[in-house]
MARDRENRO-141136 format. One record per residue (C-alpha): chain; x, y, z; residue in one letter; residue number from 1. Coordinates in Angstrom, 3 decimals, padded with zeros to 6 digits. Example, Ala and Ser with C-alpha at 12.3 -4.5 7.8 and 13.67 -1.06 7.14 Angstrom:
<recs>
chaine / x / y / z / residu / num
A / 012.300 / -004.500 / 007.800 / a / 1
A / 013.670 / -001.060 / 007.140 / s / 2
</recs>
This chain:
<recs>
chaine / x / y / z / residu / num
A / 003.977 / 005.032 / 005.354 / m / 1
A / 001.584 / 003.108 / 007.539 / k / 2
A / 000.442 / -000.424 / 006.992 / k / 3
A / -003.236 / -000.320 / 006.076 / s / 4
A / -006.407 / 001.728 / 006.351 / a / 5
A / -006.851 / 000.329 / 009.856 / f / 6
A / -003.494 / 001.741 / 010.975 / a / 7
A / -003.376 / 005.188 / 009.358 / f / 8
A / -002.950 / 008.089 / 011.775 / f / 9
A / -003.977 / 006.235 / 014.949 / p / 10
A / -003.442 / 009.269 / 017.157 / l / 11
A / -005.682 / 011.378 / 014.965 / l / 12
A / -008.406 / 008.759 / 015.023 / l / 13
A / -008.145 / 008.148 / 018.757 / a / 14
A / -008.532 / 011.846 / 019.423 / a / 15
A / -011.824 / 012.062 / 017.602 / y / 16
A / -014.770 / 010.914 / 019.733 / h / 17
A / -018.265 / 010.988 / 018.351 / a / 18
A / -019.990 / 008.226 / 020.243 / f / 19
A / -023.667 / 007.799 / 019.470 / g / 20
A / -023.401 / 009.324 / 015.999 / q / 21
A / -022.524 / 006.149 / 014.086 / q / 22
A / -026.059 / 005.725 / 012.738 / d / 23
A / -026.935 / 009.430 / 012.449 / a / 24
A / -028.024 / 010.598 / 008.992 / k / 25
A / -026.987 / 013.651 / 007.011 / f / 26
A / -029.242 / 015.685 / 004.749 / s / 27
A / -028.847 / 015.691 / 000.952 / p / 28
A / -027.524 / 019.260 / 001.172 / r / 29
A / -024.846 / 018.243 / 003.690 / q / 30
A / -023.884 / 015.293 / 001.514 / l / 31
A / -023.632 / 017.453 / -001.610 / r / 32
A / -021.438 / 019.907 / 000.305 / d / 33
A / -019.147 / 017.041 / 001.287 / d / 34
A / -019.083 / 015.808 / -002.317 / l / 35
A / -018.038 / 019.276 / -003.500 / a / 36
A / -015.230 / 019.219 / -000.945 / f / 37
A / -014.091 / 015.817 / -002.264 / v / 38
A / -013.930 / 017.228 / -005.798 / k / 39
A / -011.922 / 020.255 / -004.682 / q / 40
A / -009.449 / 018.042 / -002.824 / q / 41
A / -008.979 / 015.633 / -005.723 / m / 42
A / -008.556 / 018.306 / -008.392 / y / 43
A / -006.467 / 020.819 / -006.436 / n / 44
A / -004.503 / 018.865 / -003.818 / v / 45
A / -003.766 / 015.373 / -005.165 / h / 46
A / -000.461 / 015.134 / -007.052 / a / 47
A / -002.052 / 014.089 / -010.354 / y / 48
A / -005.619 / 012.713 / -010.458 / p / 49
A / -005.633 / 012.004 / -014.212 / y / 50
A / -003.343 / 008.967 / -014.411 / t / 51
A / -006.210 / 006.699 / -015.448 / e / 52
A / -009.126 / 008.918 / -016.488 / i / 53
A / -009.460 / 012.588 / -017.477 / g / 54
A / -011.450 / 015.407 / -015.931 / k / 55
A / -014.564 / 014.876 / -018.125 / p / 56
A / -014.840 / 011.276 / -016.887 / a / 57
A / -014.472 / 012.447 / -013.296 / y / 58
A / -017.129 / 015.111 / -013.836 / e / 59
A / -019.512 / 012.430 / -015.034 / q / 60
A / -018.821 / 010.309 / -011.939 / l / 61
A / -019.337 / 013.279 / -009.615 / f / 62
A / -022.563 / 014.182 / -011.422 / t / 63
A / -023.896 / 010.625 / -011.098 / e / 64
A / -023.148 / 010.536 / -007.380 / i / 65
A / -024.613 / 014.008 / -006.840 / g / 66
A / -027.819 / 013.145 / -008.701 / n / 67
A / -028.248 / 010.140 / -006.422 / g / 68
A / -028.049 / 012.173 / -003.214 / l / 69
A / -031.802 / 012.633 / -002.816 / t / 70
A / -032.243 / 011.035 / 000.631 / d / 71
A / -030.457 / 011.374 / 003.945 / s / 72
A / -027.558 / 008.948 / 004.461 / l / 73
A / -025.269 / 007.863 / 007.258 / t / 74
A / -021.567 / 008.684 / 007.020 / a / 75
A / -020.892 / 005.003 / 006.307 / t / 76
A / -023.315 / 004.964 / 003.376 / a / 77
A / -021.804 / 008.166 / 001.949 / f / 78
A / -018.288 / 006.746 / 002.332 / m / 79
A / -019.326 / 003.778 / 000.198 / k / 80
A / -020.519 / 006.092 / -002.574 / k / 81
A / -017.258 / 008.030 / -002.855 / i / 82
A / -014.773 / 005.180 / -002.419 / k / 83
A / -014.731 / 004.302 / -006.173 / p / 84
A / -013.703 / 007.878 / -007.029 / l / 85
A / -010.382 / 007.351 / -005.293 / f / 86
A / -009.683 / 004.008 / -006.935 / a / 87
A / -009.191 / 005.824 / -010.256 / r / 88
A / -006.366 / 007.932 / -008.804 / l / 89
A / -003.997 / 004.939 / -009.199 / c / 90
A / -002.639 / 006.011 / -005.816 / d / 91
A / -001.825 / 002.897 / -003.803 / e / 92
A / -001.734 / 004.963 / -000.602 / h / 93
A / -005.170 / 006.494 / -001.179 / a / 94
A / -007.771 / 005.688 / 001.453 / q / 95
A / -011.350 / 006.735 / 002.153 / v / 96
A / -012.339 / 005.585 / 005.619 / f / 97
A / -014.087 / 006.316 / 008.892 / l / 98
A / -012.768 / 005.793 / 012.410 / p / 99
A / -014.539 / 002.994 / 014.259 / d / 100
A / -016.413 / 005.512 / 016.401 / t / 101
A / -018.257 / 006.762 / 013.300 / l / 102
A / -018.963 / 003.512 / 011.476 / l / 103
A / -022.474 / 002.112 / 011.513 / e / 104
A / -022.885 / -000.363 / 014.356 / t / 105
A / -022.838 / -003.624 / 012.300 / p / 106
A / -019.462 / -002.746 / 010.732 / y / 107
A / -018.051 / -001.645 / 014.068 / r / 108
A / -019.164 / -004.444 / 016.363 / t / 109
A / -020.768 / -007.139 / 014.227 / g / 110
A / -019.774 / -009.818 / 011.752 / g / 111
A / -020.627 / -007.960 / 008.541 / a / 112
A / -017.749 / -009.117 / 006.339 / f / 113
A / -017.773 / -012.039 / 003.915 / l / 114
A / -015.085 / -014.465 / 005.158 / p / 115
A / -013.430 / -015.645 / 001.925 / i / 116
A / -010.539 / -014.665 / -000.321 / s / 117
A / -010.228 / -015.820 / -003.937 / l / 118
A / -007.818 / -016.942 / -006.631 / v / 119
A / -008.496 / -017.097 / -010.370 / f / 120
A / -007.076 / -020.074 / -012.300 / d / 121
A / -007.863 / -018.717 / -015.767 / g / 122
A / -011.289 / -020.327 / -015.896 / e / 123
A / -012.751 / -020.422 / -012.403 / n / 124
A / -012.803 / -018.251 / -009.332 / y / 125
A / -011.797 / -020.513 / -006.483 / r / 126
A / -011.761 / -020.034 / -002.745 / i / 127
A / -008.264 / -019.350 / -001.491 / d / 128
A / -009.085 / -019.124 / 002.203 / k / 129
A / -012.137 / -019.298 / 004.481 / v / 130
A / -011.650 / -017.043 / 007.502 / l / 131
A / -014.636 / -018.240 / 009.488 / g / 132
A / -015.141 / -021.641 / 011.094 / e / 133
A / -017.822 / -024.246 / 010.624 / g / 134
A / -018.335 / -023.871 / 006.862 / s / 135
A / -018.492 / -026.785 / 004.437 / s / 136
A / -016.644 / -024.645 / 001.871 / l / 137
A / -012.985 / -025.471 / 001.368 / q / 138
A / -010.005 / -023.815 / -000.338 / p / 139
A / -010.062 / -024.797 / -004.012 / g / 140
A / -013.839 / -024.848 / -004.317 / d / 141
A / -014.958 / -023.113 / -007.524 / a / 142
A / -017.716 / -020.565 / -006.991 / i / 143
A / -020.030 / -018.916 / -009.505 / t / 144
A / -022.202 / -016.522 / -007.472 / q / 145
A / -022.403 / -014.608 / -004.205 / i / 146
A / -025.906 / -013.698 / -003.074 / d / 147
A / -027.063 / -014.877 / -006.533 / f / 148
A / -024.950 / -012.362 / -008.460 / v / 149
A / -022.274 / -013.642 / -010.880 / d / 150
A / -018.841 / -013.717 / -009.276 / i / 151
A / -017.002 / -012.049 / -012.190 / d / 152
A / -019.225 / -008.968 / -011.836 / k / 153
A / -018.608 / -008.872 / -008.101 / l / 154
A / -014.824 / -009.122 / -008.456 / v / 155
A / -014.846 / -006.235 / -010.929 / e / 156
A / -017.071 / -004.180 / -008.636 / r / 157
A / -014.919 / -004.944 / -005.592 / s / 158
A / -011.797 / -003.760 / -007.427 / a / 159
A / -013.423 / -000.322 / -007.590 / g / 160
A / -013.425 / -000.165 / -003.783 / y / 161
A / -009.691 / -000.784 / -003.605 / s / 162
A / -006.734 / 001.457 / -004.521 / s / 163
A / -003.724 / 001.525 / -006.841 / g / 164
A / -003.258 / 000.754 / -010.513 / y / 165
A / -005.901 / -001.306 / -012.384 / p / 166
A / -004.064 / -004.649 / -012.243 / e / 167
A / -003.198 / -003.951 / -008.611 / q / 168
A / -006.840 / -003.298 / -007.771 / r / 169
A / -007.839 / -006.556 / -009.438 / l / 170
A / -005.238 / -008.452 / -007.408 / e / 171
A / -006.586 / -006.880 / -004.226 / k / 172
A / -010.149 / -007.703 / -005.280 / a / 173
A / -009.162 / -011.375 / -005.154 / l / 174
A / -006.969 / -011.419 / -002.050 / k / 175
A / -009.242 / -009.046 / -000.120 / q / 176
A / -012.476 / -010.132 / -001.760 / f / 177
A / -014.702 / -010.654 / 001.284 / g / 178
A / -013.605 / -007.387 / 002.867 / y / 179
A / -014.053 / -005.272 / -000.275 / l / 180
A / -017.275 / -007.006 / -001.344 / y / 181
A / -018.956 / -006.002 / 001.911 / t / 182
A / -018.295 / -002.308 / 001.210 / w / 183
A / -019.981 / -002.614 / -002.199 / t / 184
A / -023.281 / -003.648 / -000.600 / l / 185
A / -025.998 / -001.089 / 000.202 / p / 186
A / -026.343 / -002.383 / 003.770 / d / 187
A / -024.679 / -004.693 / 006.278 / a / 188
A / -025.482 / -008.400 / 006.143 / r / 189
A / -024.772 / -011.016 / 008.820 / p / 190
A / -024.995 / -013.902 / 006.326 / h / 191
A / -024.028 / -014.539 / 002.697 / f / 192
A / -025.060 / -017.167 / 000.166 / k / 193
A / -022.258 / -018.699 / -001.892 / v / 194
A / -023.070 / -020.801 / -004.963 / t / 195
A / -020.457 / -023.322 / -006.067 / t / 196
A / -019.690 / -024.636 / -009.542 / r / 197
A / -021.620 / -027.849 / -008.795 / n / 198
A / -024.776 / -025.824 / -008.056 / g / 199
A / -024.701 / -026.083 / -004.272 / k / 200
A / -025.564 / -022.925 / -002.287 / t / 201
A / -023.881 / -022.545 / 001.094 / v / 202
A / -024.854 / -020.027 / 003.777 / r / 203
A / -021.829 / -018.280 / 005.293 / l / 204
A / -021.787 / -016.278 / 008.514 / t / 205
A / -019.926 / -012.966 / 008.375 / g / 206
A / -016.779 / -012.162 / 010.342 / v / 207
A / -015.612 / -008.968 / 012.021 / s / 208
A / -013.465 / -006.198 / 010.578 / a / 209
A / -010.719 / -007.210 / 013.029 / n / 210
A / -010.680 / -010.705 / 011.539 / t / 211
A / -010.041 / -009.196 / 008.119 / w / 212
A / -007.465 / -006.795 / 009.547 / k / 213
A / -005.448 / -009.743 / 010.818 / a / 214
A / -005.717 / -011.437 / 007.405 / e / 215
A / -004.609 / -008.317 / 005.515 / l / 216
A / -001.608 / -007.951 / 007.820 / d / 217
A / -000.776 / -011.624 / 007.295 / r / 218
A / -000.911 / -011.223 / 003.507 / q / 219
A / 001.518 / -008.301 / 003.532 / s / 220
A / 003.739 / -009.647 / 006.292 / g / 221
A / 003.466 / -006.339 / 008.147 / w / 222
A / 002.092 / -008.096 / 011.243 / n / 223
A / 005.447 / -009.769 / 011.927 / v / 224
A / 007.169 / -008.342 / 014.983 / q / 225
A / 009.850 / -005.933 / 013.811 / c / 226
A / 012.890 / -005.814 / 016.072 / k / 227
A / 014.659 / -002.443 / 016.165 / d / 228
A / 013.728 / -001.592 / 012.534 / y / 229
A / 016.924 / -003.201 / 011.190 / v / 230
A / 018.769 / -006.211 / 012.611 / y / 231
A / 021.501 / -008.592 / 011.503 / y / 232
A / 022.479 / -012.245 / 011.790 / e / 233
A / 025.025 / -014.523 / 010.140 / k / 234
A / 023.653 / -017.618 / 008.426 / i / 235
A / 026.312 / -019.952 / 007.055 / g / 236
A / 028.628 / -017.965 / 004.828 / d / 237
A / 026.030 / -015.227 / 004.344 / a / 238
A / 025.169 / -012.102 / 006.304 / g / 239
A / 021.453 / -011.354 / 006.593 / y / 240
A / 020.076 / -007.884 / 007.365 / i / 241
A / 016.345 / -007.805 / 007.967 / n / 242
A / 015.205 / -004.248 / 007.256 / a / 243
A / 011.684 / -004.865 / 008.495 / c / 244
A / 010.580 / -001.220 / 008.776 / s / 245
A / 011.646 / 002.277 / 007.751 / f / 246
A / 008.885 / 003.792 / 009.891 / n / 247
A / 011.336 / 005.564 / 012.184 / v / 248
A / 010.313 / 008.656 / 014.195 / p / 249
A / 012.380 / 011.636 / 013.139 / h / 250
A / 013.955 / 011.939 / 016.578 / q / 251
A / 015.235 / 008.331 / 016.332 / d / 252
A / 017.008 / 008.683 / 012.977 / l / 253
A / 020.443 / 009.351 / 014.487 / d / 254
A / 020.114 / 006.257 / 016.672 / a / 255
A / 019.103 / 004.156 / 013.655 / v / 256
A / 022.071 / 005.504 / 011.695 / r / 257
A / 024.399 / 004.442 / 014.505 / r / 258
A / 022.738 / 001.040 / 014.595 / r / 259
A / 023.197 / 000.540 / 010.849 / i / 260
A / 026.856 / 001.594 / 011.115 / d / 261
A / 027.364 / -000.920 / 013.908 / s / 262
A / 025.644 / -003.621 / 011.839 / i / 263
A / 028.078 / -003.095 / 008.972 / f / 264
A / 030.968 / -003.214 / 011.462 / e / 265
A / 029.686 / -006.649 / 012.525 / r / 266
A / 029.253 / -007.672 / 008.898 / v / 267
A / 032.872 / -006.827 / 008.148 / n / 268
A / 034.042 / -008.585 / 011.296 / a / 269
A / 032.116 / -011.726 / 010.240 / d / 270
A / 033.443 / -011.410 / 006.661 / a / 271
A / 030.548 / -013.257 / 004.978 / p / 272
A / 030.844 / -014.123 / 001.307 / k / 273
A / 027.382 / -012.723 / 000.553 / y / 274
A / 025.115 / -010.127 / 002.127 / l / 275
A / 021.311 / -010.197 / 001.967 / f / 276
A / 019.155 / -007.161 / 002.811 / i / 277
A / 015.510 / -008.178 / 003.208 / d / 278
A / 012.737 / -005.601 / 002.626 / v / 279
A / 010.111 / -008.148 / 001.585 / s / 280
A / 007.849 / -007.262 / 004.543 / k / 281
A / 008.710 / -003.581 / 004.860 / n / 282
A / 005.767 / -001.146 / 004.627 / s / 283
A / 008.047 / 001.883 / 004.273 / g / 284
A / 008.448 / 005.087 / 006.236 / g / 285
A / 011.555 / 007.291 / 006.145 / q / 286
A / 013.353 / 006.932 / 002.801 / s / 287
A / 016.588 / 008.162 / 004.387 / v / 288
A / 016.889 / 004.807 / 006.201 / v / 289
A / 017.193 / 003.101 / 002.813 / g / 290
A / 019.936 / 005.560 / 001.873 / n / 291
A / 021.804 / 004.608 / 005.054 / m / 292
A / 021.706 / 000.960 / 004.024 / l / 293
A / 022.959 / 001.724 / 000.509 / i / 294
A / 025.840 / 003.668 / 002.026 / d / 295
A / 026.883 / 000.528 / 003.877 / g / 296
A / 027.726 / -001.437 / 000.751 / f / 297
A / 028.039 / 000.884 / -002.265 / s / 298
A / 030.330 / 003.793 / -003.103 / s / 299
A / 028.932 / 004.071 / -006.627 / k / 300
A / 027.128 / 007.341 / -007.512 / p / 301
A / 023.438 / 006.749 / -008.104 / y / 302
A / 020.474 / 008.685 / -009.416 / r / 303
A / 017.483 / 009.184 / -007.163 / g / 304
A / 013.796 / 009.673 / -007.828 / y / 305
A / 012.316 / 012.627 / -009.683 / s / 306
A / 009.146 / 014.113 / -008.270 / v / 307
A / 006.140 / 016.201 / -009.278 / d / 308
A / 004.871 / 018.135 / -006.240 / f / 309
A / 001.359 / 019.662 / -006.240 / r / 310
A / 001.230 / 023.117 / -004.650 / r / 311
A / -001.852 / 023.714 / -002.523 / s / 312
A / -002.766 / 025.960 / 000.367 / e / 313
A / -004.469 / 022.952 / 001.969 / s / 314
A / -001.151 / 021.122 / 002.278 / y / 315
A / 000.612 / 024.219 / 003.634 / i / 316
A / -002.055 / 024.468 / 006.359 / k / 317
A / -001.685 / 020.776 / 007.190 / l / 318
A / 002.080 / 021.157 / 007.584 / l / 319
A / 001.582 / 024.158 / 009.876 / k / 320
A / -000.787 / 022.114 / 012.037 / s / 321
A / 002.118 / 019.668 / 012.503 / w / 322
A / 004.478 / 022.502 / 013.430 / g / 323
A / 006.261 / 022.339 / 010.062 / m / 324
A / 006.860 / 024.813 / 007.244 / e / 325
A / 006.718 / 024.113 / 003.508 / a / 326
A / 009.908 / 024.983 / 001.565 / p / 327
A / 010.094 / 028.454 / 000.008 / d / 328
A / 009.949 / 027.178 / -003.584 / y / 329
A / 006.654 / 025.510 / -002.707 / y / 330
A / 005.081 / 028.470 / -000.902 / k / 331
A / 005.941 / 030.922 / -003.700 / t / 332
A / 004.499 / 028.734 / -006.477 / a / 333
A / 000.990 / 029.330 / -007.794 / n / 334
A / -001.925 / 027.399 / -006.331 / e / 335
A / -002.373 / 024.141 / -008.236 / g / 336
A / 001.076 / 024.217 / -009.890 / d / 337
A / 002.771 / 020.858 / -010.371 / l / 338
A / 006.384 / 021.556 / -009.425 / i / 339
A / 008.890 / 019.207 / -011.074 / h / 340
A / 012.091 / 018.336 / -009.221 / i / 341
A / 014.626 / 016.242 / -011.152 / s / 342
A / 016.313 / 013.377 / -009.369 / g / 343
A / 019.700 / 014.249 / -007.906 / d / 344
A / 022.792 / 012.130 / -008.359 / t / 345
A / 023.962 / 010.954 / -004.948 / v / 346
A / 027.733 / 010.705 / -004.653 / r / 347
A / 028.592 / 008.725 / -001.502 / p / 348
A / 031.499 / 010.002 / 000.516 / e / 349
A / 034.564 / 007.861 / 001.020 / e / 350
A / 034.277 / 005.900 / 004.231 / r / 351
A / 035.807 / 002.802 / 005.779 / p / 352
A / 033.810 / -000.295 / 006.564 / g / 353
A / 031.696 / -000.743 / 003.457 / r / 354
A / 030.867 / -004.349 / 002.645 / f / 355
A / 032.721 / -005.317 / -000.538 / a / 356
A / 031.123 / -008.684 / -001.362 / g / 357
A / 028.077 / -009.688 / -003.383 / k / 358
A / 024.824 / -008.083 / -002.202 / v / 359
A / 021.253 / -009.293 / -002.769 / f / 360
A / 018.136 / -007.227 / -001.991 / i / 361
A / 015.154 / -009.431 / -001.101 / v / 362
A / 011.724 / -008.104 / -002.132 / v / 363
A / 008.199 / -009.480 / -001.937 / g / 364
A / 004.527 / -008.630 / -001.719 / n / 365
A / 005.080 / -006.526 / 001.406 / g / 366
A / 007.731 / -004.262 / -000.188 / t / 367
A / 005.902 / -000.949 / -000.143 / f / 368
A / 006.292 / 002.832 / -000.208 / s / 369
A / 009.841 / 003.964 / 000.688 / s / 370
A / 010.990 / 000.323 / 000.863 / a / 371
A / 009.899 / 000.028 / -002.776 / m / 372
A / 011.829 / 003.207 / -003.584 / m / 373
A / 014.934 / 001.788 / -001.882 / f / 374
A / 014.787 / -001.411 / -003.944 / a / 375
A / 013.970 / 000.475 / -007.168 / t / 376
A / 016.936 / 002.851 / -006.760 / i / 377
A / 019.176 / -000.195 / -006.368 / i / 378
A / 017.589 / -001.919 / -009.369 / k / 379
A / 017.697 / 001.078 / -011.725 / d / 380
A / 021.272 / 002.022 / -010.770 / n / 381
A / 022.564 / -001.585 / -010.803 / h / 382
A / 023.904 / -001.342 / -007.261 / l / 383
A / 022.998 / -004.920 / -006.255 / a / 384
A / 020.926 / -007.888 / -007.416 / a / 385
A / 017.189 / -007.895 / -006.656 / i / 386
A / 015.847 / -011.314 / -005.596 / a / 387
A / 012.526 / -012.723 / -004.431 / g / 388
A / 008.970 / -012.159 / -005.651 / e / 389
A / 007.498 / -009.280 / -007.660 / t / 390
A / 005.664 / -006.969 / -005.227 / p / 391
A / 001.956 / -006.532 / -005.915 / t / 392
A / 001.091 / -004.009 / -003.191 / l / 393
A / 003.609 / -001.416 / -004.386 / g / 394
A / 004.976 / -000.040 / -007.655 / h / 395
A / 008.183 / 001.816 / -008.595 / p / 396
A / 006.294 / 004.860 / -009.957 / n / 397
A / 003.941 / 005.954 / -007.223 / k / 398
A / 002.327 / 008.713 / -005.222 / f / 399
A / 003.523 / 009.780 / -001.791 / g / 400
A / 004.055 / 012.601 / 000.719 / e / 401
A / 000.827 / 011.797 / 002.451 / m / 402
A / -001.925 / 014.366 / 002.923 / y / 403
A / -004.977 / 013.766 / 005.105 / n / 404
A / -008.193 / 015.629 / 005.770 / t / 405
A / -011.813 / 014.997 / 006.761 / q / 406
A / -015.090 / 015.972 / 005.143 / l / 407
A / -016.831 / 018.864 / 006.912 / p / 408
A / -020.126 / 017.101 / 007.667 / n / 409
A / -019.796 / 013.321 / 007.595 / t / 410
A / -016.174 / 013.385 / 008.888 / k / 411
A / -015.158 / 010.759 / 006.341 / v / 412
A / -011.338 / 010.705 / 006.172 / r / 413
A / -009.404 / 011.188 / 002.932 / l / 414
A / -005.779 / 010.162 / 002.562 / l / 415
A / -003.683 / 010.512 / -000.600 / f / 416
A / -000.388 / 011.764 / -002.002 / g / 417
A / 000.649 / 015.290 / -002.988 / v / 418
A / 003.791 / 014.024 / -004.721 / k / 419
A / 004.151 / 011.816 / -007.803 / r / 420
A / 007.428 / 009.885 / -007.604 / w / 421
A / 009.111 / 008.800 / -010.862 / l / 422
A / 011.723 / 006.047 / -010.768 / r / 423
A / 015.372 / 006.832 / -011.603 / p / 424
A / 015.247 / 004.997 / -014.956 / s / 425
A / 012.396 / 007.240 / -016.104 / g / 426
A / 010.472 / 004.191 / -017.323 / d / 427
A / 006.754 / 004.794 / -016.835 / t / 428
A / 005.516 / 001.925 / -019.015 / r / 429
A / 006.868 / -001.050 / -017.097 / n / 430
A / 005.704 / -000.172 / -013.627 / n / 431
A / 006.666 / -003.281 / -011.695 / q / 432
A / 009.762 / -004.217 / -009.747 / l / 433
A / 010.801 / -007.463 / -011.438 / i / 434
A / 013.487 / -009.328 / -009.456 / p / 435
A / 016.710 / -010.174 / -011.277 / d / 436
A / 016.548 / -013.515 / -009.471 / l / 437
A / 012.898 / -014.569 / -009.108 / p / 438
A / 012.513 / -017.126 / -006.316 / v / 439
A / 009.630 / -017.990 / -003.957 / p / 440
A / 010.030 / -016.450 / -000.527 / l / 441
A / 010.360 / -018.525 / 002.617 / s / 442
A / 010.327 / -017.698 / 006.320 / d / 443
A / 013.203 / -020.190 / 006.609 / d / 444
A / 016.077 / -017.792 / 005.944 / k / 445
A / 018.644 / -020.520 / 005.287 / a / 446
A / 016.337 / -022.050 / 002.689 / q / 447
A / 015.705 / -018.651 / 001.077 / l / 448
A / 019.433 / -017.907 / 000.909 / i / 449
A / 020.027 / -021.274 / -000.768 / k / 450
A / 017.307 / -020.639 / -003.348 / r / 451
A / 018.739 / -017.247 / -004.253 / i / 452
A / 022.331 / -018.469 / -004.442 / l / 453
A / 021.311 / -021.481 / -006.548 / d / 454
A / 019.546 / -019.136 / -008.980 / k / 455
A / 022.551 / -016.779 / -008.952 / h / 456
A / 025.066 / -019.557 / -009.596 / k / 457
A / 023.102 / -020.982 / -012.522 / t / 458
A / 023.014 / -017.528 / -014.092 / g / 459
A / 019.223 / -017.638 / -014.459 / t / 460
A / 017.806 / -014.111 / -014.321 / t / 461
A / 014.507 / -012.533 / -015.247 / a / 462
A / 014.241 / -011.116 / -018.741 / a / 463
A / 014.570 / -007.353 / -018.830 / a / 464
A / 011.384 / -005.547 / -019.919 / p / 465
A / 011.414 / -004.055 / -023.387 / q / 466
A / 012.049 / -000.325 / -023.366 / r / 467
</recs>
């Protein structure tokens, strides 16, 4: 899957030109029609909208939004109203967004975004980073209010403009605070007033959306140049495979398979004592690439993911627009059915050239989507040791198989999953990928290898969650 809301379906967005309409307003009737379309899409197309709240709670939210649609609004203003609906899906891929050509002018060309991220130390909200220049605020400064509203209320509100599970949304509300906070406001502001714990109020100038895009990419690691999807180097007595992306075009899969086979030929020629496969900055893509990597070091049968697949005519039409056909079992199901497909047991074929030494899978905050599935399959089937940091952007149980559409009037884009993926272990209560060997990540690969091997040799592993 793609990296962020800024990067989703770039060809689709580039093809849509509506210059001059960024500040146009839509009538209450048009807005209510779009809201009805949102409801239909959530109830009938999303894999399972009731992970966090039930239909009565959704109906109340839709009613509240509908009752408030008494005046004309721009597409940007309407997008802000419906964003919190999608937070409750617990779908970390879900996005509600507009292409730049349709955003109101201040969000498109101006500095409308608060330039700070936060951390919470158990007592105080502190500044983690200031993106702009020239401010007297510093990382570590405790703050109590933004624009004279208590910071704890604003963090909670900002979480509702994010996506994923509740604790995930709260984490994003801190790391992405300035970006999310701006979307919670009724209008764009070029300046913000930040009140610190010592009572001082500081005026901050906003930054652009592109400034925040660069920061979000830095946080995930997805901005790092990715060389040929998968590449290999030998570091001391260890082999190191950096699987930096699974986002491989379908027509390139055979070439990537040949590349992975050649990498394992080099690994065997080098005969390292250990092998590390790093997916800590991998935003996902084609899950089959992960299977290719597993085949390079494990002959053990393993169980894959189970899936619940929502049948909808909307998704069938989307596939046809891409020149694809839905499988027969899907087309013959009833509209709205949730089709359950149990995880298959994969039995690797015998083949020469598999690496036979100790393997470590490196995960981190940027392990997402199919990269998360790759690491979770390995974890749940005990194929290798998982090392690194617990990912916060992705979870083992998740939504996927991405569906996209646009609202008929405002052209707000919706993106979410039509499949609910369930990890091989079947555990739905402990929905985090906890490394067997928790160590802080480092861009210095030799240092990271040493940390993991030191933890491995001392026999210190993370406690298994209670089942």
